[in-house]
C-alpha positions as CSV (number, residue, x, y, z in Angstrom):
1,M,32.4,-3.4,-24.8
2,R,32.7,-3.9,-21.3
3,K,30.3,-2.0,-19.9
4,H,27.4,-3.3,-21.7
5,L,28.1,-6.7,-21.0
6,G,27.9,-5.6,-17.4
7,L,24.5,-4.0,-18.1
8,L,23.3,-6.9,-20.0
9,W,23.5,-9.8,-17.4
10,P,21.5,-8.6,-15.0
11,A,18.9,-8.4,-17.6
12,L,19.0,-12.1,-18.3
13,L,19.6,-13.7,-15.0
14,P,16.2,-13.4,-13.6
15,A,14.7,-15.3,-17.1
16,G,18.0,-17.9,-16.6
17,I,16.7,-18.3,-13.4
18,T,12.7,-18.9,-13.9
19,G,13.4,-20.9,-16.7
20,L,15.7,-23.4,-14.8
21,I,12.8,-23.2,-12.3
22,Q,10.0,-23.8,-15.1
23,L,12.5,-27.0,-15.9
24,A,12.0,-28.2,-12.5
25,P,9.5,-30.7,-11.2
26,A,6.2,-30.1,-10.9
27,A,6.2,-30.7,-7.3
28,L,9.4,-29.1,-6.7
29,R,7.2,-25.5,-8.2
30,S,4.8,-26.5,-5.6
31,T,6.6,-26.1,-2.4
32,L,7.4,-22.5,-4.1
33,A,4.0,-21.2,-5.1
34,Y,2.5,-18.8,-3.0
35,R,-0.4,-21.2,-1.3
36,R,-2.6,-19.0,1.2
37,T,-3.3,-22.1,3.5
38,E,0.5,-23.1,3.8
39,V,2.0,-19.3,4.3
40,L,-0.4,-19.0,7.4
41,E,0.4,-22.4,8.6
42,G,4.2,-21.2,8.6
43,E,5.5,-21.6,5.2
44,L,6.6,-17.8,4.7
45,W,8.9,-18.5,1.9
46,R,6.5,-18.5,-0.6
47,L,5.6,-15.4,-0.4
48,F,9.2,-14.7,-2.3
49,T,9.5,-17.7,-4.4
50,A,6.2,-17.8,-5.5
51,H,7.7,-14.6,-8.0
52,L,10.1,-17.1,-9.8
53,V,7.3,-19.9,-10.7
54,H,4.9,-19.7,-13.5
55,G,2.0,-21.2,-14.8
56,G,3.6,-22.4,-18.0
57,W,5.7,-21.1,-20.5
58,G,3.6,-18.9,-22.2
59,H,3.6,-17.0,-18.9
60,W,7.4,-17.5,-18.2
61,A,7.9,-16.4,-21.6
62,M,5.2,-13.4,-21.3
63,N,7.0,-11.9,-18.1
64,A,10.5,-12.7,-19.0
65,L,10.1,-10.9,-22.4
66,A,8.6,-7.9,-20.0
67,W,11.8,-7.7,-17.8
68,G,14.0,-7.8,-20.6
69,V,12.1,-4.3,-22.3
70,L,12.3,-3.0,-18.8
71,W,16.3,-3.6,-18.8
72,L,16.4,-2.5,-22.7
73,L,14.6,1.2,-21.3
74,F,16.1,1.7,-18.2
75,A,19.6,-0.2,-17.5
76,E,21.1,3.0,-16.6
77,R,18.6,3.7,-13.9
78,L,17.9,0.3,-12.9
79,A,22.1,-0.8,-12.6
80,R,22.0,0.4,-9.1
81,P,22.6,-1.4,-5.5
82,C,19.2,-1.0,-4.5
83,L,17.9,-2.8,-7.2
84,G,18.2,-5.5,-5.2
85,G,16.0,-3.9,-2.2
86,V,13.1,-3.3,-5.1
87,L,12.7,-6.9,-5.7
88,A,12.7,-7.7,-2.6
89,V,10.3,-5.1,-1.3
90,S,7.9,-5.5,-4.3
91,A,7.9,-9.6,-3.9
92,L,6.9,-9.0,0.0
93,C,4.7,-6.5,-0.3
94,V,3.0,-8.7,-3.3
95,G,3.1,-11.5,-0.9
96,L,1.4,-10.2,1.9
97,G,-0.9,-7.6,0.1
98,L,-2.8,-10.8,-1.0
99,L,-2.0,-12.8,2.4
100,W,-4.1,-9.6,4.3
101,L,-5.9,-7.8,1.4
102,V,-7.4,-10.5,-0.7
103,P,-8.2,-13.6,1.0
104,Q,-9.5,-15.1,-1.9
105,V,-7.1,-15.4,-3.8
106,S,-5.6,-18.9,-2.9
107,G,-3.0,-19.5,-5.2
108,Y,-0.6,-17.0,-6.7
109,V,2.7,-17.5,-9.4
110,G,5.0,-15.3,-11.7
111,L,6.8,-12.2,-12.1
112,S,4.1,-9.9,-13.2
113,G,3.7,-7.8,-9.5
114,V,7.7,-7.5,-9.1
115,L,8.0,-6.2,-12.6
116,H,5.4,-3.5,-11.6
117,G,7.7,-2.6,-9.4
118,V,10.4,-2.2,-10.6
119,F,9.1,-0.2,-13.6
120,A,7.7,2.1,-10.4
121,A,11.1,2.4,-9.1
122,A,12.4,2.7,-12.8
123,A,10.0,5.5,-13.2
124,L,10.4,7.1,-9.7
125,W,14.5,7.6,-10.4
126,T,13.9,8.8,-13.8
127,W,11.5,11.8,-12.1
128,S,14.6,12.5,-10.2
129,D,16.2,14.2,-12.7
130,R,13.6,14.6,-15.9
131,P,10.4,15.4,-13.8
132,W,8.3,15.3,-16.8
133,L,9.2,12.4,-18.3
134,G,9.0,10.3,-15.0
135,A,5.7,12.1,-14.4
136,G,4.6,11.0,-17.5
137,L,5.6,7.0,-16.5
138,L,4.3,7.3,-13.2
139,G,0.8,8.5,-14.6
140,G,1.0,5.5,-17.4
141,L,1.6,3.0,-14.3
142,A,-1.2,4.7,-12.5
143,G,-3.8,4.3,-15.5
144,K,-2.9,1.2,-16.5
145,L,-2.8,0.3,-12.5
146,G,-6.7,1.7,-12.4
147,W,-7.8,0.7,-15.8
148,E,-6.9,-2.9,-13.9
149,Q,-9.1,-2.3,-11.1
150,L,-11.7,-1.6,-13.2
151,A,-12.2,-3.8,-16.3
152,G,-10.1,-7.0,-14.6
153,A,-7.0,-8.3,-16.8
154,S,-7.2,-8.3,-20.4
155,A,-8.6,-11.6,-22.1
156,A,-5.4,-11.7,-24.0
157,S,-3.1,-11.5,-21.2
158,E,-4.7,-14.1,-19.6
159,A,-5.0,-16.3,-23.0
160,L,-1.1,-16.4,-23.1
161,A,-0.2,-16.7,-19.6
162,G,-3.0,-19.6,-19.8
163,I,-3.8,-18.7,-15.9
164,P,-6.1,-16.4,-14.1
165,V,-3.9,-12.3,-14.3
166,I,-4.4,-11.5,-10.3
167,V,-4.1,-7.7,-11.4
168,D,-4.3,-6.8,-7.2
169,A,-1.0,-8.5,-7.3
170,H,0.4,-5.6,-9.9
171,G,-1.0,-2.8,-7.6
172,F,0.8,-4.5,-4.7
173,G,4.1,-4.5,-7.0
174,A,4.1,-1.2,-8.0
175,L,3.3,-0.1,-4.2
176,G,6.6,-1.7,-3.4
177,G,9.1,-1.0,-5.7
178,A,7.5,3.0,-4.8
179,L,8.6,2.1,-1.3
180,A,12.0,0.5,-1.4
181,V,13.3,3.6,-3.9
182,G,12.1,5.6,-0.5
183,L,13.9,3.2,1.7
184,C,16.6,3.2,-0.4
185,A,16.5,6.9,-0.7
186,A,16.4,7.5,3.4
187,G,19.5,5.1,3.8
188,G,21.2,7.0,1.6
189,W,20.5,10.5,3.6
190,W,21.6,8.7,6.4
191,R,24.6,7.6,5.5
192,R,25.3,10.6,4.4
193,R,24.8,12.6,7.5
194,L,26.5,9.6,9.3
195,T,29.7,10.1,7.1
196,A,29.3,14.2,6.9
197,P,32.6,15.7,8.8
198,S,31.6,17.5,11.9
199,G,32.3,21.0,12.1
């Protein structure tokens, strides 16, 4: 029972934090959102905090549900110290990707880009011990991202979110998740080298 509770709180925490922020005054939420002009003027925190803000309750519910599903599917793989790095690197990659490569996007909010990073990380961690399943998950993710680049966001997703869906954020987030897994693996390898007994 204690083990299951220990795995449950990370599933509830993001929904709780983003829900509380959604209750905050609009002026506060505006200071957290990604705004290209303000980031270029030095408000760099927006590269991270934008992912905690949502366009409305429908948008929030969609991302909270997606996080919950990810956790139900991959709790054992995601419950590791590197998850914090996956979240941070995915968030940064989304923000910098939009800033540098998609200058026409003037604003962005939401957790969906980071969620794609979490999915990518879970797929790679699955690949390490169940290659066929991991490859299938990565193939499905690549197919979704490719389809979004060709066809754009689905009308249903945009209707539920209540704002335009920035599909480029999904790709940047997935790349960030993969990068974080690589950095985590490299860090583990380096720590093992440092602590290995010398002969």
